matplotlib code that plots the C-alpha trace (Angstrom):
import matplotlib.pyplot as plt

x = [78.1, 80.3, 83.1, 81.3, 84.1, 85.4, 85.2, 87.6, 90.1, 93.6, 96.7, 99.6, 102.9, 106.4, 106.8, 109.6, 111.7, 111.6, 112.2, 115.3, 116.5, 116.4, 118.3, 121.3, 121.5, 120.4, 123.0, 123.2, 126.2, 125.2, 122.7, 124.7, 125.0, 123.2, 120.6, 117.3, 114.5, 110.8, 108.1, 104.7, 105.2, 101.9, 100.9, 101.2, 104.2, 106.3, 105.8, 106.9, 109.6, 111.0, 111.0, 113.0, 115.4, 115.4, 116.0, 118.7, 120.6, 119.8, 118.9, 115.5, 114.0, 109.8, 108.0, 104.0, 101.6, 98.2, 99.1, 99.3, 102.8, 105.2, 108.5, 108.5, 107.8, 108.8, 106.1, 106.2, 103.6, 104.9, 102.5, 103.9, 107.4, 107.9, 107.2, 109.8, 112.4, 112.1, 112.8, 116.2, 116.8, 116.9, 118.5, 121.5, 121.5, 122.3, 124.9, 123.0, 123.0, 120.9, 121.9, 118.3, 114.9, 111.5, 108.4, 105.0, 103.0, 100.2, 96.5, 93.4, 90.1, 86.7, 85.7, 82.9, 81.6, 83.4, 80.2, 80.6, 84.0, 85.3, 88.3, 89.7, 90.3, 91.8, 94.4, 95.1, 95.7, 98.2, 99.5, 100.4, 101.5, 103.2, 104.1, 104.9, 107.5, 109.4, 109.4, 110.8, 113.7, 114.5, 114.8, 116.1, 118.7, 120.7, 120.9, 121.6, 124.8, 126.8, 126.2, 122.2, 118.9, 115.8, 112.6, 109.3, 106.5, 104.2, 100.7, 98.5, 97.5, 100.9, 100.1, 96.7, 93.7, 91.9, 87.7, 86.4, 90.0, 91.0, 93.2, 94.8, 95.4, 96.7, 99.1, 101.2, 101.1, 102.7, 104.9, 106.5, 107.2, 108.7, 111.0, 112.3, 113.1, 114.9, 116.4, 118.6, 119.9, 120.3, 122.5, 124.9, 124.9, 125.4, 121.8, 119.5, 115.8, 113.4, 109.6, 108.0, 104.8, 103.7, 100.3, 97.2, 97.7, 94.9, 95.3, 93.2, 93.3, 91.7, 89.2, 87.9, 87.7, 85.8, 83.7, 82.7, 80.2, 76.5, 76.5, 76.1, 77.8, 80.5, 80.7, 80.7, 83.4, 85.7, 85.0, 86.3, 89.0, 90.6, 92.0, 92.4, 92.2, 95.4, 93.8, 95.7, 99.5, 101.7, 103.4, 106.5, 106.7, 107.5, 109.7, 112.2, 111.8, 112.6, 115.8, 116.6, 116.7, 119.2, 121.6, 124.7, 122.9, 121.2, 124.1, 123.6, 119.9, 118.0, 114.8, 113.0, 109.6, 109.6, 107.0, 106.7, 103.9, 104.5, 108.3, 110.6, 112.4, 113.5, 116.8, 117.1, 120.8, 119.1, 116.1, 118.6, 120.8, 117.9, 116.6, 119.8, 120.6, 116.8, 116.0, 112.0, 111.4, 110.6, 108.9, 105.1, 103.5, 100.9, 100.4, 99.3, 97.7, 97.3]
y = [91.9, 88.8, 87.4, 85.0, 83.2, 81.4, 78.2, 79.3, 80.4, 78.6, 79.5, 78.7, 77.9, 77.6, 74.0, 72.4, 72.0, 75.6, 76.5, 74.4, 75.9, 79.1, 78.4, 77.3, 80.9, 82.9, 82.8, 84.8, 85.9, 88.2, 90.1, 90.1, 93.8, 95.2, 97.9, 97.3, 99.7, 98.1, 100.4, 99.7, 97.4, 97.0, 94.9, 90.9, 90.9, 93.6, 92.1, 88.9, 90.6, 92.4, 88.7, 87.0, 89.5, 89.9, 86.1, 86.3, 89.0, 92.2, 95.0, 96.1, 99.8, 99.6, 102.6, 102.7, 105.3, 103.1, 102.4, 104.9, 106.2, 103.3, 103.1, 99.9, 101.8, 105.1, 107.5, 107.7, 108.9, 108.3, 110.4, 113.7, 114.8, 116.7, 112.9, 111.4, 114.0, 113.7, 110.4, 110.8, 113.5, 111.2, 108.4, 110.9, 112.4, 108.7, 108.2, 105.3, 104.1, 101.9, 97.9, 97.6, 99.5, 97.2, 99.3, 97.6, 100.7, 101.3, 101.6, 100.8, 102.5, 100.8, 98.9, 100.3, 101.2, 104.1, 106.5, 105.8, 106.8, 109.5, 111.6, 112.5, 108.9, 108.1, 110.9, 109.8, 106.3, 107.8, 110.3, 107.0, 104.4, 106.2, 109.6, 108.1, 105.4, 108.1, 110.4, 107.6, 106.9, 110.4, 111.3, 108.3, 107.3, 109.6, 107.4, 104.2, 102.6, 101.9, 99.2, 98.5, 97.2, 99.0, 96.3, 97.7, 95.3, 95.6, 94.3, 92.5, 95.2, 95.3, 91.9, 92.6, 94.5, 94.1, 94.8, 97.9, 98.8, 101.0, 103.3, 100.3, 98.4, 101.7, 103.0, 99.5, 99.4, 102.8, 102.0, 98.7, 101.2, 103.4, 101.1, 100.1, 103.4, 104.8, 101.9, 102.7, 106.1, 104.5, 102.0, 104.2, 105.5, 101.5, 101.5, 98.5, 98.7, 95.9, 94.9, 92.0, 90.7, 88.7, 87.1, 87.4, 88.0, 87.8, 90.8, 94.1, 95.5, 92.5, 92.2, 95.5, 95.3, 92.1, 93.4, 96.9, 96.2, 96.2, 96.0, 92.5, 92.6, 94.4, 92.0, 88.9, 90.2, 91.2, 87.9, 85.9, 88.1, 87.9, 85.8, 83.8, 80.7, 79.9, 81.2, 83.5, 83.1, 83.1, 86.1, 83.9, 83.0, 87.0, 87.7, 84.8, 86.2, 89.0, 88.0, 86.5, 89.5, 90.9, 88.3, 88.3, 85.8, 88.7, 91.4, 93.7, 92.7, 96.0, 97.3, 93.8, 92.7, 89.3, 87.4, 85.4, 83.5, 82.9, 82.8, 79.4, 80.3, 76.5, 77.8, 81.3, 81.7, 80.4, 83.3, 85.9, 85.0, 84.8, 88.0, 89.9, 88.9, 89.4, 92.8, 92.4, 89.1, 90.7, 93.7, 94.5, 90.9, 88.5, 84.7, 83.3, 80.0, 77.1]
z = [97.7, 98.5, 96.6, 94.3, 92.7, 95.2, 93.8, 91.1, 93.2, 94.1, 95.4, 92.8, 94.5, 92.9, 92.0, 94.4, 90.8, 90.2, 93.9, 94.2, 90.9, 92.1, 95.1, 92.6, 91.9, 94.8, 97.5, 100.5, 100.0, 97.1, 99.4, 102.6, 103.7, 100.4, 100.7, 99.1, 98.9, 98.7, 97.9, 98.6, 101.6, 102.7, 99.6, 99.5, 96.7, 98.9, 101.8, 100.6, 98.4, 102.0, 103.9, 101.2, 101.3, 104.6, 105.1, 102.2, 104.8, 102.9, 104.9, 103.7, 104.3, 103.2, 102.3, 102.7, 101.8, 103.0, 107.0, 109.9, 110.8, 112.1, 112.7, 110.5, 107.1, 105.6, 104.9, 100.8, 98.2, 94.9, 93.3, 95.0, 93.6, 97.4, 99.4, 97.1, 97.6, 101.5, 101.3, 98.8, 101.4, 104.1, 102.9, 101.7, 105.3, 106.1, 104.1, 102.7, 99.4, 97.4, 95.8, 94.3, 94.2, 94.2, 93.2, 94.0, 94.3, 92.0, 92.4, 89.8, 89.4, 90.1, 87.2, 85.3, 81.6, 80.3, 80.6, 84.4, 84.1, 86.0, 84.3, 87.7, 88.9, 85.2, 85.6, 89.5, 88.2, 85.8, 88.1, 90.5, 88.2, 85.4, 86.6, 90.1, 88.7, 86.1, 89.3, 91.4, 88.9, 88.2, 91.7, 93.6, 90.4, 92.7, 95.8, 93.9, 93.9, 90.6, 89.8, 91.0, 89.7, 89.7, 89.5, 88.2, 89.0, 86.1, 86.5, 84.4, 81.9, 80.3, 78.9, 77.6, 77.5, 81.0, 80.0, 82.2, 84.1, 81.1, 83.0, 85.2, 81.8, 79.7, 83.1, 83.0, 79.3, 79.8, 82.7, 81.0, 77.5, 80.4, 81.8, 78.3, 77.0, 80.3, 80.7, 77.3, 79.2, 82.8, 81.2, 81.0, 84.8, 85.4, 86.6, 85.2, 85.0, 84.2, 84.6, 86.3, 85.7, 89.0, 87.8, 89.6, 93.3, 96.1, 97.9, 99.0, 95.8, 93.6, 96.3, 96.4, 92.6, 92.6, 95.7, 93.7, 91.4, 91.2, 87.4, 86.4, 83.2, 84.6, 87.4, 85.3, 83.3, 86.0, 88.0, 84.5, 84.4, 88.0, 89.2, 85.4, 84.7, 86.3, 90.1, 92.3, 92.1, 95.4, 95.9, 97.0, 93.0, 92.5, 95.8, 93.9, 90.5, 92.2, 94.1, 91.0, 88.8, 91.6, 91.3, 89.1, 86.8, 85.4, 85.2, 82.4, 81.7, 81.2, 79.9, 79.4, 80.9, 82.5, 84.0, 86.8, 85.3, 82.0, 82.0, 82.6, 85.6, 85.9, 84.2, 85.1, 83.6, 79.9, 80.9, 81.2, 78.2, 75.9, 77.4, 77.0, 73.1, 71.8, 71.9, 71.1, 72.9, 76.4, 75.4, 75.6, 75.2, 75.0, 75.4, 72.3, 72.7, 70.1]

ax = plt.figure().add_subplot(projection="3d")
ax.plot(x, y, z, "-o")
ax.set_aspect("equal")
plt.show()
């Protein structure tokens, strides 16, 4: 089937005022010569993050599982321990320590009613999205500088239930709580880990979800869910948020779930201060409408 909700799709770019406020805080000298690893590099979010960090004069390594071998990307399957270990050993052999890791890798099931669901697919989503994230932090913490940052892209499922996508929704919620929990331990190692919800992004994954259904009830519900009332968001919004979270403005902030879509990024310093002072404000979250 063709995408039936094109009339709803719009691109929500960061307002000029927000871009200007970001650039007050994002200085290239804070990134010059630093090493960042962007995981899941073929997604629009990861590509935007890698491009922005490169423009800020950082050294950017990119990994991908979904493309053929290329000198541009490092092969990595985060659901496989041996794959992560190979990457860790490769970095160590090159004497390369990371200032930051951004994990954009993740998968989802095809939307369906529960009777049509597959336990194998449910398990696979959990293995990639939850166990893979835990394994990345567990193994690659040995490849990170002190201090350093880890940003996990959380996905919409962490902010509220996504009907007919239970594995994706549950896994993204679990990832947020996982990061919150691990942050308590990792902060003792001078590694700061946070989550970021990017908003709805036009990607191969969202297109595949929208095109997958013949069930009219499921198709209608998913069409209302994606891209949502505000349309698709420009991946550069997420990239700017990630870069900001890597600056000194967010020093000491850990175990929080930020949102590129809902949080007020006009004054990132205030946002960082608020998150650091209120332990529950940025936990698993929903937007409550008046």
